N, C-alpha and C positions, 0 to 999 in steps of 0.2 A: 291758594292762600293760606298762609302757616296758621295755626291756631294761636290764640293769645296766650302768651306765655306768663304763668301765674305762679309764683313760688309763696310757699305759705309757712308759716312759723310754729313748730310744735307747741311753744307755749299758750299761742292764742287759738289752739284746737278748740272746737264748738261756738267760735265767733266767726261770722262770715268775713272774711279778709283775704288781702293777696297783695303782693308786691309785684307789680307788672313791668314788664320790658317793652320793646319795640315790636316784638313780633306780633302778626296778625291784625295790623292795620292797613289802612287805605291811602296813608299819604305818600307822595313820591318825592324823587329828588334826593338831596342832602338829608331831609328829614323822613325818608322812607320808612313805612311803619306805622305803628301804633301812638303817633304824636297827639298828646293830649293838652299842649300847650297853645294858648290861644295868642303868645307872643313870638311864634315862630315863624312868622311870615308864610302861614300855612292857608290853605283853602279853608274857609269856614266851614263848608259842608264835610270835609274831611275830618277835621276836628269833631264836628258833631258826631259823625259815624262813629270815630274812634272812641268817644266818651260813651256812646251807647253801647258797643262792643265790650268795653271794659267793665261797665256796671253789669252787662248780661254775664260776664265770667266769674263775678264775686257775688252779687246779689241780685239777681234777675228782678225787675219791676221796684228797686228800690228808688228813691229820690236823692239823686246825687247833691250834695253838699260840699263846694270848694270855696277857697278864700282868694283873696287880692293879696299873694304874697309878698312881703317887704322886707324879709330877713330881721324882723323885730323877735321881741320877746312877749308878744302880746298872745294871749288865749282866748277863745270867746267859746260860750256855750250856746248851742243851738237845740231848739225844742220843734221847729217848723221850717221846712226848707225856705230860703230866700230866692228871689229872682237873681239870675246870674251876674247880671249889670249892678245889682246893689249889694253884692257880697263884700264882708267887710274886710278892711286892711288888717291883716291878721297873720299868724304862721302857726296857729295851732287851734284844734276846734276839737269839742268835746260833746258827748250826749248820753242820755240814757233812754232817747226815744227810739222804738221800733220802726223800722222801715226807712231810716236816713243813712246812706250810704256816705261817709265821711272820705274826703280825697284830699291829697296833697301832691303837689306836681314837684319833681326833681330832676336835676342833670348832674350831679356830683354830690349836691347836699345829702345829708342824711336824713331820709324819712324813717320816722319812728311811730310805730302803732302800738297802743296801750289798751290793756282791758281789767277791770276787776270783775272777774267772773261772777262772785257773789253777789256784788252789789248791781250787775249786769250796767256796768259804765265804761265807756269806751272812749278813745281820743287817738287823735293822728296830729302830730308834728313835722314841722318843716325844720331841720335843725342843721342848717349850715354854720361855719363857724362863729359867725356874727351872733346868730340868733342862740345858738348853744352857749356861747360866751357871756351872754347878756340875758339869759336866764328863761328861755322858752321852754325847756323840759321841767323846771320847776313851776312854771307857770301853768303849765298843762296838769300836771299832778294837782295844782290847787284847785283849778277848775274842776277837775274830776271830784276832788274831795267835797266841793260844794254841792254834788248830787248825791252824795254817799259813799263814794271810793275811799277806801284807805292804801296809804302809800304802801305799807307792807303786804298789802295784797293782789297790787297791781303787777302785771306782768308786762314786758315791754320788749318788742324786737326792733333792731335796728336794720334796714333793708339796704338795697343797693346804694353805694356811695363810692366816692373816689378813695382810694387805698393810700395808705402812707408812701408805697412806693411810687406812686403816681403823683403824689402832692409835695411839689417844691414849693416852699414858700421863703421869703428873705428875711434879713435882721430885723426889718421893721414890723413884720407879722409876728416874729417871736417876740418882740419887744411887748407886745399887747398882753402877753401871759405871765405869769410869775413863775417865780423858780420853783414852786410846787408842781409845775406842769412840764417840768423836765422830761419825765417818763414819755410824753407825746411827741416828742422831737427827737430825730435822729440826725447826726451830723450829714451835710450834703457837701455839695463843693462850696469852696470859698465864700462866705457870706450868706449861705442857705443852709436850708434844713428842710427835713421830711417830716411833714405832720400827719399824726394818726387820729384823723377826725373821728372814725368809728370808736377807738378805745377812749378818746376824750368825752364824746355822748355818753357812752357806757358808764365813765366815771361821774357824770354828772347824773345821770339815772341812780347809781348806787348811792351817792352821797344825799340824793332826795328820799332815800328809803325804800327805793325798789329792790326787792329781793331777788324776782328771776327776770334776768336780762339775756335776751338771744340774739347775739349779732350775727347777721348771715354770711358776712365775709365776703361779699360780691361786689368787685371793684366795676365801677361804669366806665372809668376810662380806657380800661385795656380790654375790655369784652365788647368790641364795636358792633358785632353781630347783634348783641343781646340788649345793650343799653345806650342812650344818648349820652352824652357827656360835654358839657359846657366848655371844659379845660382842652379837651382833644380837637373840638371844632376852633377854639381860638388858636390852638398851637398850629392848625392847617390854615389858619387865616379865611376860614370857611364864614360866608355873612350871616349865618343863621344856625341854630341848633334845636334839635326836638327835645321834649320833656316826657318822662313817663309817670305813671300814676301808682299810688301806694293807697289802698282803699280799706276801711274797715266798717262794719254795720251790724246792726241787731236784726234778726229776722223777725217778721211781725208773727 
């Protein structure tokens, strides 16, 4: 059995965190590996075991806190763990409580992990294009500020997500963005464009006052052995797709 694949960001050093891939899990078939998504038509016991392995790889014995993600700009504060069945519909979560491990699931969207080392406040956001466009980055920073963080002290890392080369969009998608966003689109085939999600998320972070931004440049679509990808599965007419975790917590 392969070990759990954990990528860590230099700017988050000193805070327990990790961007995980699909290696090291017990799921089988099209979603073989460390699938942590409950919507992947996976065996419940396998997902539970995979989530346990993910926690153990980042902050052993921590209480995992995850969300019912809906591509929204909503960020919530957590002070104590909630039951999985009662997890809120939101796409970002922040805390300053030790012993909690914040978890975001993705399969092409950008996971973003945040930390204000001085204030000991952390956050995690699910930033697909809809969430990023509607303000999930800014909402996360605002929620962190409510716990004592300051935007200028926050560092943020953008984990594995679909790359510009892999992300073809049509004119209708492009029309939802302004002319000021031209820098995030490259010409594609007729009526299409290549969208740079990672750079777009980084720009939203910078505009919100974050000074230290670390994009990891890891493409979920082209790295099949390492990452799950919704778009790759869709292009292959596969019936389901796995999800990977991005985790951050404060040790007790």
